[in-house]
PQR file of N, CA, C, O and H, with PARSE charges and radii, in Angstrom:
ATOM      1  N   MET A   1     102.171  14.137 -23.980 -0.4000 1.5000
ATOM      2  CA  MET A   1     101.192  13.711 -22.851 -0.0000 2.0000
ATOM      3  C   MET A   1     101.698  12.500 -22.189  0.5500 1.7000
ATOM      4  O   MET A   1     102.152  11.565 -22.848 -0.5500 1.4000
ATOM      5  N   THR A   2     101.636  12.487 -20.934 -0.4000 1.5000
ATOM      6  CA  THR A   2     102.168  11.233 -20.141 -0.0000 2.0000
ATOM      7  C   THR A   2     101.141  10.185 -20.188  0.5500 1.7000
ATOM      8  O   THR A   2      99.996  10.498 -20.515 -0.5500 1.4000
ATOM      9  H   THR A   2     101.267  13.246 -20.398  0.4000 1.0000
ATOM     10  N   ALA A   3     101.435   8.974 -19.893 -0.4000 1.5000
ATOM     11  CA  ALA A   3     100.515   7.789 -19.751 -0.0000 2.0000
ATOM     12  C   ALA A   3      99.489   8.177 -18.789  0.5500 1.7000
ATOM     13  O   ALA A   3      98.310   8.041 -19.115 -0.5500 1.4000
ATOM     14  H   ALA A   3     102.365   8.720 -19.626  0.4000 1.0000
ATOM     15  N   THR A   4      99.790   8.638 -17.660 -0.4000 1.5000
ATOM     16  CA  THR A   4      98.856   9.064 -16.608 -0.0000 2.0000
ATOM     17  C   THR A   4      97.827  10.115 -17.197  0.5500 1.7000
ATOM     18  O   THR A   4      96.612   9.992 -17.040 -0.5500 1.4000
ATOM     19  H   THR A   4     100.747   8.749 -17.395  0.4000 1.0000
ATOM     20  N   ASN A   5      98.367  11.068 -17.829 -0.4000 1.5000
ATOM     21  CA  ASN A   5      97.439  12.045 -18.379 -0.0000 2.0000
ATOM     22  C   ASN A   5      96.489  11.389 -19.453  0.5500 1.7000
ATOM     23  O   ASN A   5      95.302  11.709 -19.510 -0.5500 1.4000
ATOM     24  H   ASN A   5      99.353  11.167 -17.957  0.4000 1.0000
ATOM     25  N   ALA A   6      96.975  10.584 -20.187 -0.4000 1.5000
ATOM     26  CA  ALA A   6      96.213   9.974 -21.279 -0.0000 2.0000
ATOM     27  C   ALA A   6      95.143   9.095 -20.718  0.5500 1.7000
ATOM     28  O   ALA A   6      94.025   9.059 -21.231 -0.5500 1.4000
ATOM     29  H   ALA A   6      97.939  10.324 -20.140  0.4000 1.0000
ATOM     30  N   THR A   7      95.495   8.330 -19.588 -0.4000 1.5000
ATOM     31  CA  THR A   7      94.477   7.521 -18.898 -0.0000 2.0000
ATOM     32  C   THR A   7      93.419   8.260 -18.238  0.5500 1.7000
ATOM     33  O   THR A   7      92.261   7.842 -18.244 -0.5500 1.4000
ATOM     34  H   THR A   7      96.403   8.359 -19.171  0.4000 1.0000
ATOM     35  N   LYS A   8      93.794   9.439 -17.616 -0.4000 1.5000
ATOM     36  CA  LYS A   8      92.856  10.381 -17.064 -0.0000 2.0000
ATOM     37  C   LYS A   8      91.886  10.937 -18.080  0.5500 1.7000
ATOM     38  O   LYS A   8      90.689  11.074 -17.827 -0.5500 1.4000
ATOM     39  H   LYS A   8      94.735   9.779 -17.611  0.4000 1.0000
ATOM     40  N   SER A   9      92.444  11.258 -19.248 -0.4000 1.5000
ATOM     41  CA  SER A   9      91.643  11.798 -20.268 -0.0000 2.0000
ATOM     42  C   SER A   9      90.611  10.863 -20.786  0.5500 1.7000
ATOM     43  O   SER A   9      89.477  11.274 -21.030 -0.5500 1.4000
ATOM     44  H   SER A   9      93.417  11.147 -19.453  0.4000 1.0000
ATOM     45  N   VAL A  10      90.993   9.483 -20.982 -0.4000 1.5000
ATOM     46  CA  VAL A  10      90.040   8.479 -21.375 -0.0000 2.0000
ATOM     47  C   VAL A  10      89.009   8.273 -20.361  0.5500 1.7000
ATOM     48  O   VAL A  10      87.834   8.173 -20.712 -0.5500 1.4000
ATOM     49  H   VAL A  10      91.915   9.150 -20.783  0.4000 1.0000
ATOM     50  N   LEU A  11      89.379   8.194 -19.027 -0.4000 1.5000
ATOM     51  CA  LEU A  11      88.284   8.017 -18.068 -0.0000 2.0000
ATOM     52  C   LEU A  11      87.442   9.196 -17.938  0.5500 1.7000
ATOM     53  O   LEU A  11      86.235   8.992 -17.814 -0.5500 1.4000
ATOM     54  H   LEU A  11      90.334   8.275 -18.742  0.4000 1.0000
ATOM     55  N   GLU A  12      87.914  10.519 -17.945 -0.4000 1.5000
ATOM     56  CA  GLU A  12      87.036  11.569 -17.990 -0.0000 2.0000
ATOM     57  C   GLU A  12      86.096  11.575 -19.149  0.5500 1.7000
ATOM     58  O   GLU A  12      84.946  11.983 -18.987 -0.5500 1.4000
ATOM     59  H   GLU A  12      88.895  10.685 -18.045  0.4000 1.0000
ATOM     60  N   GLY A  13      86.505  11.158 -20.285 -0.4000 1.5000
ATOM     61  CA  GLY A  13      85.555  10.947 -21.473 -0.0000 2.0000
ATOM     62  C   GLY A  13      84.548   9.970 -21.287  0.5500 1.7000
ATOM     63  O   GLY A  13      83.371  10.148 -21.600 -0.5500 1.4000
ATOM     64  H   GLY A  13      87.439  10.827 -20.417  0.4000 1.0000
ATOM     65  N   MET A  14      85.003   8.942 -20.782 -0.4000 1.5000
ATOM     66  CA  MET A  14      84.015   7.760 -20.489 -0.0000 2.0000
ATOM     67  C   MET A  14      82.930   8.165 -19.397  0.5500 1.7000
ATOM     68  O   MET A  14      81.740   7.889 -19.542 -0.5500 1.4000
ATOM     69  H   MET A  14      85.960   8.798 -20.528  0.4000 1.0000
ATOM     70  N   TYR A  15      83.427   8.828 -18.315 -0.4000 1.5000
ATOM     71  CA  TYR A  15      82.431   9.312 -17.351 -0.0000 2.0000
ATOM     72  C   TYR A  15      81.524  10.382 -17.812  0.5500 1.7000
ATOM     73  O   TYR A  15      80.362  10.410 -17.409 -0.5500 1.4000
ATOM     74  H   TYR A  15      84.395   9.052 -18.197  0.4000 1.0000
ATOM     75  N   ALA A  16      81.988  11.270 -18.640 -0.4000 1.5000
ATOM     76  CA  ALA A  16      81.062  12.292 -19.177 -0.0000 2.0000
ATOM     77  C   ALA A  16      80.096  11.657 -20.180  0.5500 1.7000
ATOM     78  O   ALA A  16      78.948  12.088 -20.281 -0.5500 1.4000
ATOM     79  H   ALA A  16      82.932  11.247 -18.968  0.4000 1.0000
ATOM     80  N   ALA A  17      80.545  10.636 -20.924 -0.4000 1.5000
ATOM     81  CA  ALA A  17      79.575  10.046 -21.825 -0.0000 2.0000
ATOM     82  C   ALA A  17      78.535   9.188 -20.978  0.5500 1.7000
ATOM     83  O   ALA A  17      77.345   9.179 -21.292 -0.5500 1.4000
ATOM     84  H   ALA A  17      81.478  10.286 -20.842  0.4000 1.0000
ATOM     85  N   GLU A  18      78.994   8.514 -19.964 -0.4000 1.5000
ATOM     86  CA  GLU A  18      78.054   7.861 -19.053 -0.0000 2.0000
ATOM     87  C   GLU A  18      76.968   8.779 -18.447  0.5500 1.7000
ATOM     88  O   GLU A  18      75.775   8.479 -18.402 -0.5500 1.4000
ATOM     89  H   GLU A  18      79.961   8.522 -19.709  0.4000 1.0000
ATOM     90  N   ALA A  19      77.524   9.967 -17.970 -0.4000 1.5000
ATOM     91  CA  ALA A  19      76.576  10.919 -17.393 -0.0000 2.0000
ATOM     92  C   ALA A  19      75.506  11.361 -18.303  0.5500 1.7000
ATOM     93  O   ALA A  19      74.341  11.486 -17.928 -0.5500 1.4000
ATOM     94  H   ALA A  19      78.493  10.210 -18.007  0.4000 1.0000
ATOM     95  N   GLY A  20      75.946  11.616 -19.603 -0.4000 1.5000
ATOM     96  CA  GLY A  20      74.897  11.997 -20.560 -0.0000 2.0000
ATOM     97  C   GLY A  20      73.956  10.944 -20.941  0.5500 1.7000
ATOM     98  O   GLY A  20      72.807  11.204 -21.299 -0.5500 1.4000
ATOM     99  H   GLY A  20      76.893  11.514 -19.908  0.4000 1.0000
ATOM    100  N   TYR A  21      74.492   9.596 -20.860 -0.4000 1.5000
ATOM    101  CA  TYR A  21      73.684   8.480 -21.240 -0.0000 2.0000
ATOM    102  C   TYR A  21      72.601   8.330 -20.171  0.5500 1.7000
ATOM    103  O   TYR A  21      71.426   8.148 -20.493 -0.5500 1.4000
ATOM    104  H   TYR A  21      75.425   9.385 -20.569  0.4000 1.0000
ATOM    105  N   VAL A  22      72.998   8.406 -18.908 -0.4000 1.5000
ATOM    106  CA  VAL A  22      72.063   8.208 -17.744 -0.0000 2.0000
ATOM    107  C   VAL A  22      70.959   9.359 -17.792  0.5500 1.7000
ATOM    108  O   VAL A  22      69.749   9.158 -17.689 -0.5500 1.4000
ATOM    109  H   VAL A  22      73.952   8.553 -18.647  0.4000 1.0000
ATOM    110  N   ALA A  23      71.563  10.579 -17.963 -0.4000 1.5000
ATOM    111  CA  ALA A  23      70.729  11.734 -18.003 -0.0000 2.0000
ATOM    112  C   ALA A  23      69.605  11.650 -19.068  0.5500 1.7000
ATOM    113  O   ALA A  23      68.465  12.075 -18.882 -0.5500 1.4000
ATOM    114  H   ALA A  23      72.546  10.743 -18.047  0.4000 1.0000
ATOM    115  N   ALA A  24      70.047  11.056 -20.204 -0.4000 1.5000
ATOM    116  CA  ALA A  24      69.040  10.875 -21.257 -0.0000 2.0000
ATOM    117  C   ALA A  24      68.040   9.704 -21.201  0.5500 1.7000
ATOM    118  O   ALA A  24      67.290   9.415 -22.133 -0.5500 1.4000
ATOM    119  H   ALA A  24      70.973  10.711 -20.355  0.4000 1.0000
ATOM    120  N   GLY A  25      68.100   9.031 -19.974 -0.4000 1.5000
ATOM    121  CA  GLY A  25      67.256   7.808 -19.836 -0.0000 2.0000
ATOM    122  C   GLY A  25      67.804   6.505 -19.699  0.5500 1.7000
ATOM    123  O   GLY A  25      67.089   5.595 -19.277 -0.5500 1.4000
ATOM    124  H   GLY A  25      68.709   9.265 -19.216  0.4000 1.0000
ATOM    125  N   GLY A  26      69.077   6.297 -20.030 -0.4000 1.5000
ATOM    126  CA  GLY A  26      69.723   5.014 -19.988 -0.0000 2.0000
ATOM    127  C   GLY A  26      69.213   4.024 -20.869  0.5500 1.7000
ATOM    128  O   GLY A  26      68.591   4.309 -21.892 -0.5500 1.4000
ATOM    129  H   GLY A  26      69.657   7.036 -20.372  0.4000 1.0000
ATOM    130  N   PRO A  27      69.481   2.782 -20.469 -0.5600 1.5000
ATOM    131  CA  PRO A  27      69.093   1.589 -21.410  0.2800 2.0000
ATOM    132  C   PRO A  27      67.683   1.637 -21.940  0.5500 1.7000
ATOM    133  O   PRO A  27      66.729   1.814 -21.183 -0.5500 1.4000
ATOM    134  N   GLY A  28      67.548   1.476 -23.266 -0.4000 1.5000
ATOM    135  CA  GLY A  28      66.281   1.479 -23.832 -0.0000 2.0000
ATOM    136  C   GLY A  28      65.646   2.826 -24.212  0.5500 1.7000
ATOM    137  O   GLY A  28      64.597   2.913 -24.850 -0.5500 1.4000
ATOM    138  H   GLY A  28      68.323   1.333 -23.882  0.4000 1.0000
ATOM    139  N   GLU A  29      66.425   3.952 -23.734 -0.4000 1.5000
ATOM    140  CA  GLU A  29      65.918   5.262 -24.007 -0.0000 2.0000
ATOM    141  C   GLU A  29      66.978   6.039 -24.639  0.5500 1.7000
ATOM    142  O   GLU A  29      66.689   6.718 -25.624 -0.5500 1.4000
ATOM    143  H   GLU A  29      67.277   3.881 -23.216  0.4000 1.0000
ATOM    144  N   ALA A  30      68.215   6.020 -24.174 -0.4000 1.5000
ATOM    145  CA  ALA A  30      69.288   6.896 -24.710 -0.0000 2.0000
ATOM    146  C   ALA A  30      70.135   6.018 -25.735  0.5500 1.7000
ATOM    147  O   ALA A  30      70.163   4.787 -25.747 -0.5500 1.4000
ATOM    148  H   ALA A  30      68.450   5.469 -23.374  0.4000 1.0000
ATOM    149  N   SER A  31      70.751   6.785 -26.504 -0.4000 1.5000
ATOM    150  CA  SER A  31      71.772   6.219 -27.511 -0.0000 2.0000
ATOM    151  C   SER A  31      73.004   5.833 -26.748  0.5500 1.7000
ATOM    152  O   SER A  31      73.523   6.572 -25.911 -0.5500 1.4000
ATOM    153  H   SER A  31      70.728   7.785 -26.494  0.4000 1.0000
ATOM    154  N   PHE A  32      73.458   4.627 -27.075 -0.4000 1.5000
ATOM    155  CA  PHE A  32      74.691   4.062 -26.483 -0.0000 2.0000
ATOM    156  C   PHE A  32      75.874   4.462 -27.255  0.5500 1.7000
ATOM    157  O   PHE A  32      76.994   4.232 -26.797 -0.5500 1.4000
ATOM    158  H   PHE A  32      73.037   4.026 -27.754  0.4000 1.0000
ATOM    159  N   ALA A  33      75.708   5.082 -28.468 -0.4000 1.5000
ATOM    160  CA  ALA A  33      76.793   5.415 -29.278 -0.0000 2.0000
ATOM    161  C   ALA A  33      77.979   6.184 -28.634  0.5500 1.7000
ATOM    162  O   ALA A  33      79.129   5.803 -28.849 -0.5500 1.4000
ATOM    163  H   ALA A  33      74.799   5.268 -28.840  0.4000 1.0000
ATOM    164  N   PRO A  34      77.712   7.290 -27.827 -0.5600 1.5000
ATOM    165  CA  PRO A  34      78.795   7.923 -27.194  0.2800 2.0000
ATOM    166  C   PRO A  34      79.627   7.125 -26.221  0.5500 1.7000
ATOM    167  O   PRO A  34      80.796   7.430 -25.986 -0.5500 1.4000
ATOM    168  N   LEU A  35      78.983   6.047 -25.626 -0.4000 1.5000
ATOM    169  CA  LEU A  35      79.751   5.244 -24.731 -0.0000 2.0000
ATOM    170  C   LEU A  35      80.459   4.062 -25.417  0.5500 1.7000
ATOM    171  O   LEU A  35      81.455   3.542 -24.914 -0.5500 1.4000
ATOM    172  H   LEU A  35      78.033   5.799 -25.817  0.4000 1.0000
ATOM    173  N   ALA A  36      79.928   3.655 -26.564 -0.4000 1.5000
ATOM    174  CA  ALA A  36      80.451   2.475 -27.201 -0.0000 2.0000
ATOM    175  C   ALA A  36      81.828   2.415 -27.479  0.5500 1.7000
ATOM    176  O   ALA A  36      82.433   1.344 -27.433 -0.5500 1.4000
ATOM    177  H   ALA A  36      79.119   4.077 -26.973  0.4000 1.0000
ATOM    178  N   GLU A  37      82.452   3.639 -27.805 -0.4000 1.5000
ATOM    179  CA  GLU A  37      83.898   3.682 -28.174 -0.0000 2.0000
ATOM    180  C   GLU A  37      84.744   3.319 -26.983  0.5500 1.7000
ATOM    181  O   GLU A  37      85.899   2.947 -27.189 -0.5500 1.4000
ATOM    182  H   GLU A  37      81.960   4.509 -27.842  0.4000 1.0000
ATOM    183  N   PHE A  38      84.260   3.396 -25.716 -0.4000 1.5000
ATOM    184  CA  PHE A  38      85.021   3.028 -24.555 -0.0000 2.0000
ATOM    185  C   PHE A  38      84.958   1.661 -24.149  0.5500 1.7000
ATOM    186  O   PHE A  38      85.676   1.315 -23.211 -0.5500 1.4000
ATOM    187  H   PHE A  38      83.322   3.698 -25.549  0.4000 1.0000
ATOM    188  N   PHE A  39      84.157   0.766 -24.749 -0.4000 1.5000
ATOM    189  CA  PHE A  39      84.044  -0.647 -24.370 -0.0000 2.0000
ATOM    190  C   PHE A  39      84.063  -1.437 -25.474  0.5500 1.7000
ATOM    191  O   PHE A  39      83.581  -1.080 -26.549 -0.5500 1.4000
ATOM    192  H   PHE A  39      83.574   1.047 -25.512  0.4000 1.0000
ATOM    193  N   SER A  40      84.704  -2.719 -25.242 -0.4000 1.5000
ATOM    194  CA  SER A  40      84.780  -3.732 -26.187 -0.0000 2.0000
ATOM    195  C   SER A  40      83.302  -4.196 -26.577  0.5500 1.7000
ATOM    196  O   SER A  40      82.418  -4.216 -25.720 -0.5500 1.4000
ATOM    197  H   SER A  40      85.096  -3.009 -24.369  0.4000 1.0000
ATOM    198  N   PRO A  41      83.060  -4.579 -27.938 -0.5600 1.5000
ATOM    199  CA  PRO A  41      81.731  -5.111 -28.291  0.2800 2.0000
ATOM    200  C   PRO A  41      81.256  -6.271 -27.384  0.5500 1.7000
ATOM    201  O   PRO A  41      80.055  -6.468 -27.197 -0.5500 1.4000
ATOM    202  N   ASP A  42      82.156  -6.981 -26.862 -0.4000 1.5000
ATOM    203  CA  ASP A  42      81.704  -8.106 -26.044 -0.0000 2.0000
ATOM    204  C   ASP A  42      81.810  -7.934 -24.552  0.5500 1.7000
ATOM    205  O   ASP A  42      81.925  -8.892 -23.788 -0.5500 1.4000
ATOM    206  H   ASP A  42      83.132  -6.821 -27.014  0.4000 1.0000
ATOM    207  N   VAL A  43      81.764  -6.598 -24.145 -0.4000 1.5000
ATOM    208  CA  VAL A  43      81.826  -6.361 -22.790 -0.0000 2.0000
ATOM    209  C   VAL A  43      80.731  -6.951 -21.924  0.5500 1.7000
ATOM    210  O   VAL A  43      79.615  -7.095 -22.422 -0.5500 1.4000
ATOM    211  H   VAL A  43      81.671  -5.820 -24.766  0.4000 1.0000
ATOM    212  N   VAL A  44      80.972  -7.323 -20.598 -0.4000 1.5000
ATOM    213  CA  VAL A  44      80.055  -7.785 -19.759 -0.0000 2.0000
ATOM    214  C   VAL A  44      80.108  -6.900 -18.599  0.5500 1.7000
ATOM    215  O   VAL A  44      81.152  -6.686 -17.983 -0.5500 1.4000
ATOM    216  H   VAL A  44      81.879  -7.206 -20.194  0.4000 1.0000
ATOM    217  N   LEU A  45      78.850  -6.329 -18.271 -0.4000 1.5000
ATOM    218  CA  LEU A  45      78.753  -5.378 -16.994 -0.0000 2.0000
ATOM    219  C   LEU A  45      77.880  -6.101 -16.058  0.5500 1.7000
ATOM    220  O   LEU A  45      76.830  -6.648 -16.398 -0.5500 1.4000
ATOM    221  H   LEU A  45      78.001  -6.503 -18.771  0.4000 1.0000
ATOM    222  N   HIS A  46      78.380  -6.081 -14.812 -0.4000 1.5000
ATOM    223  CA  HIS A  46      77.648  -6.630 -13.647 -0.0000 2.0000
ATOM    224  C   HIS A  46      77.383  -5.399 -12.833  0.5500 1.7000
ATOM    225  O   HIS A  46      78.299  -4.681 -12.433 -0.5500 1.4000
ATOM    226  H   HIS A  46      79.232  -5.637 -14.537  0.4000 1.0000
ATOM    227  N   GLN A  47      76.006  -5.145 -12.574 -0.4000 1.5000
ATOM    228  CA  GLN A  47      75.614  -4.075 -11.641 -0.0000 2.0000
ATOM    229  C   GLN A  47      74.710  -4.704 -10.540  0.5500 1.7000
ATOM    230  O   GLN A  47      73.901  -5.585 -10.827 -0.5500 1.4000
ATOM    231  H   GLN A  47      75.262  -5.729 -12.900  0.4000 1.0000
ATOM    232  N   ALA A  48      74.859  -4.255  -9.338 -0.4000 1.5000
ATOM    233  CA  ALA A  48      74.016  -4.718  -8.245 -0.0000 2.0000
ATOM    234  C   ALA A  48      72.467  -4.613  -8.586  0.5500 1.7000
ATOM    235  O   ALA A  48      72.001  -3.589  -9.085 -0.5500 1.4000
ATOM    236  H   ALA A  48      75.517  -3.539  -9.105  0.4000 1.0000
ATOM    237  N   GLU A  49      71.817  -5.556  -8.335 -0.4000 1.5000
ATOM    238  CA  GLU A  49      70.331  -5.580  -8.535 -0.0000 2.0000
ATOM    239  C   GLU A  49      69.618  -4.423  -7.953  0.5500 1.7000
ATOM    240  O   GLU A  49      68.618  -3.969  -8.509 -0.5500 1.4000
ATOM    241  H   GLU A  49      72.196  -6.387  -7.929  0.4000 1.0000
ATOM    242  N   ALA A  50      70.096  -3.921  -6.843 -0.4000 1.5000
ATOM    243  CA  ALA A  50      69.500  -2.719  -6.178 -0.0000 2.0000
ATOM    244  C   ALA A  50      69.655  -1.418  -7.038  0.5500 1.7000
ATOM    245  O   ALA A  50      68.976  -0.417  -6.808 -0.5500 1.4000
ATOM    246  H   ALA A  50      70.908  -4.290  -6.391  0.4000 1.0000
ATOM    247  N   MET A  51      70.526  -1.482  -7.977 -0.4000 1.5000
ATOM    248  CA  MET A  51      70.724  -0.235  -8.738 -0.0000 2.0000
ATOM    249  C   MET A  51      69.596  -0.048  -9.876  0.5500 1.7000
ATOM    250  O   MET A  51      69.006  -1.011 -10.365 -0.5500 1.4000
ATOM    251  H   MET A  51      71.078  -2.295  -8.163  0.4000 1.0000
ATOM    252  N   PRO A  52      69.382   1.155 -10.211 -0.5600 1.5000
ATOM    253  CA  PRO A  52      68.308   1.483 -11.152  0.2800 2.0000
ATOM    254  C   PRO A  52      68.416   0.552 -12.533  0.5500 1.7000
ATOM    255  O   PRO A  52      67.435   0.146 -13.156 -0.5500 1.4000
ATOM    256  N   TYR A  53      69.695   0.317 -12.856 -0.4000 1.5000
ATOM    257  CA  TYR A  53      69.867  -0.594 -14.099 -0.0000 2.0000
ATOM    258  C   TYR A  53      70.616  -1.887 -13.659  0.5500 1.7000
ATOM    259  O   TYR A  53      71.544  -2.362 -14.314 -0.5500 1.4000
ATOM    260  H   TYR A  53      70.492   0.647 -12.351  0.4000 1.0000
ATOM    261  N   GLY A  54      70.148  -2.412 -12.514 -0.4000 1.5000
ATOM    262  CA  GLY A  54      70.838  -3.660 -11.992 -0.0000 2.0000
ATOM    263  C   GLY A  54      70.786  -4.791 -12.886  0.5500 1.7000
ATOM    264  O   GLY A  54      69.908  -4.833 -13.748 -0.5500 1.4000
ATOM    265  H   GLY A  54      69.395  -2.026 -11.982  0.4000 1.0000
ATOM    266  N   GLY A  55      71.611  -5.684 -12.771 -0.4000 1.5000
ATOM    267  CA  GLY A  55      71.741  -6.925 -13.564 -0.0000 2.0000
ATOM    268  C   GLY A  55      73.019  -7.110 -14.252  0.5500 1.7000
ATOM    269  O   GLY A  55      73.985  -6.384 -14.018 -0.5500 1.4000
ATOM    270  H   GLY A  55      72.325  -5.650 -12.072  0.4000 1.0000
ATOM    271  N   THR A  56      73.043  -8.083 -15.109 -0.4000 1.5000
ATOM    272  CA  THR A  56      74.227  -8.436 -15.962 -0.0000 2.0000
ATOM    273  C   THR A  56      73.908  -8.042 -17.536  0.5500 1.7000
ATOM    274  O   THR A  56      72.972  -8.517 -18.179 -0.5500 1.4000
ATOM    275  H   THR A  56      72.259  -8.673 -15.300  0.4000 1.0000
ATOM    276  N   TRP A  57      74.754  -7.195 -17.973 -0.4000 1.5000
ATOM    277  CA  TRP A  57      74.541  -6.717 -19.432 -0.0000 2.0000
ATOM    278  C   TRP A  57      75.617  -7.216 -20.234  0.5500 1.7000
ATOM    279  O   TRP A  57      76.788  -7.051 -19.893 -0.5500 1.4000
ATOM    280  H   TRP A  57      75.514  -6.809 -17.450  0.4000 1.0000
ATOM    281  N   HIS A  58      75.276  -7.833 -21.311 -0.4000 1.5000
ATOM    282  CA  HIS A  58      76.220  -8.563 -22.335 -0.0000 2.0000
ATOM    283  C   HIS A  58      76.326  -7.843 -23.532  0.5500 1.7000
ATOM    284  O   HIS A  58      75.403  -7.924 -24.342 -0.5500 1.4000
ATOM    285  H   HIS A  58      74.324  -7.967 -21.588  0.4000 1.0000
ATOM    286  N   GLY A  59      77.427  -7.064 -23.798 -0.4000 1.5000
ATOM    287  CA  GLY A  59      77.682  -6.391 -25.114 -0.0000 2.0000
ATOM    288  C   GLY A  59      76.881  -5.067 -25.289  0.5500 1.7000
ATOM    289  O   GLY A  59      75.989  -4.710 -24.520 -0.5500 1.4000
ATOM    290  H   GLY A  59      78.177  -6.998 -23.139  0.4000 1.0000
ATOM    291  N   HIS A  60      77.277  -4.416 -26.329 -0.4000 1.5000
ATOM    292  CA  HIS A  60      76.711  -3.117 -26.700 -0.0000 2.0000
ATOM    293  C   HIS A  60      75.158  -3.218 -26.898  0.5500 1.7000
ATOM    294  O   HIS A  60      74.461  -2.267 -26.543 -0.5500 1.4000
ATOM    295  H   HIS A  60      78.001  -4.706 -26.954  0.4000 1.0000
ATOM    296  N   GLN A  61      74.652  -4.219 -27.396 -0.4000 1.5000
ATOM    297  CA  GLN A  61      73.381  -4.405 -27.807 -0.0000 2.0000
ATOM    298  C   GLN A  61      72.399  -4.424 -26.599  0.5500 1.7000
ATOM    299  O   GLN A  61      71.290  -3.891 -26.625 -0.5500 1.4000
ATOM    300  H   GLN A  61      75.218  -4.991 -27.684  0.4000 1.0000
ATOM    301  N   ALA A  62      72.939  -5.112 -25.507 -0.4000 1.5000
ATOM    302  CA  ALA A  62      72.111  -5.156 -24.197 -0.0000 2.0000
ATOM    303  C   ALA A  62      72.042  -3.714 -23.651  0.5500 1.7000
ATOM    304  O   ALA A  62      70.976  -3.273 -23.223 -0.5500 1.4000
ATOM    305  H   ALA A  62      73.840  -5.545 -25.486  0.4000 1.0000
ATOM    306  N   TRP A  63      73.213  -2.949 -23.665 -0.4000 1.5000
ATOM    307  CA  TRP A  63      73.087  -1.574 -23.111 -0.0000 2.0000
ATOM    308  C   TRP A  63      72.182  -0.721 -24.055  0.5500 1.7000
ATOM    309  O   TRP A  63      71.651   0.304 -23.628 -0.5500 1.4000
ATOM    310  H   TRP A  63      74.080  -3.308 -24.013  0.4000 1.0000
ATOM    311  N   ASN A  64      72.037  -1.073 -25.118 -0.4000 1.5000
ATOM    312  CA  ASN A  64      71.136  -0.273 -26.018 -0.0000 2.0000
ATOM    313  C   ASN A  64      69.667  -0.565 -25.845  0.5500 1.7000
ATOM    314  O   ASN A  64      68.771   0.123 -26.334 -0.5500 1.4000
ATOM    315  H   ASN A  64      72.469  -1.906 -25.465  0.4000 1.0000
ATOM    316  N   GLY A  65      69.489  -1.695 -25.073 -0.4000 1.5000
ATOM    317  CA  GLY A  65      68.019  -2.087 -24.766 -0.0000 2.0000
ATOM    318  C   GLY A  65      67.488  -2.833 -25.901  0.5500 1.7000
ATOM    319  O   GLY A  65      66.267  -2.983 -25.927 -0.5500 1.4000
ATOM    320  H   GLY A  65      70.217  -2.254 -24.676  0.4000 1.0000
ATOM    321  N   SER A  66      68.189  -3.326 -26.842 -0.4000 1.5000
ATOM    322  CA  SER A  66      67.700  -4.068 -28.043 -0.0000 2.0000
ATOM    323  C   SER A  66      67.976  -5.529 -27.937  0.5500 1.7000
ATOM    324  O   SER A  66      67.773  -6.270 -28.898 -0.5500 1.4000
ATOM    325  H   SER A  66      69.181  -3.204 -26.821  0.4000 1.0000
ATOM    326  N   SER A  67      68.455  -5.986 -26.745 -0.4000 1.5000
ATOM    327  CA  SER A  67      68.571  -7.426 -26.498 -0.0000 2.0000
ATOM    328  C   SER A  67      68.412  -7.711 -25.065  0.5500 1.7000
ATOM    329  O   SER A  67      68.310  -6.781 -24.265 -0.5500 1.4000
ATOM    330  H   SER A  67      68.621  -5.384 -25.964  0.4000 1.0000
ATOM    331  N   SER A  68      68.384  -9.032 -24.665 -0.4000 1.5000
ATOM    332  CA  SER A  68      68.312  -9.303 -23.234 -0.0000 2.0000
ATOM    333  C   SER A  68      69.514  -9.171 -22.556  0.5500 1.7000
ATOM    334  O   SER A  68      70.571  -9.203 -23.185 -0.5500 1.4000
ATOM    335  H   SER A  68      68.467  -9.787 -25.315  0.4000 1.0000
ATOM    336  N   ARG A  69      69.485  -9.014 -21.247 -0.4000 1.5000
ATOM    337  CA  ARG A  69      70.608  -8.916 -20.431 -0.0000 2.0000
ATOM    338  C   ARG A  69      71.145 -10.264 -20.325  0.5500 1.7000
ATOM    339  O   ARG A  69      72.154 -10.475 -19.653 -0.5500 1.4000
ATOM    340  H   ARG A  69      68.625  -8.988 -20.736  0.4000 1.0000
TER
END
């Protein structure tokens, strides 16, 4: 497998996990476990406030809805 194919495979897996997470209700509703493997435990995500899950999210726990953003 080439590096390009490996990268594409990882991104496709992450996007599929994200789609499932959002479809299941997202933060506070869905399990973050399928997405966790794609992100460092200390990840920081910045989303526009106008988005349904807008704000700044710190780490896996915030995405799980079990701690503050």
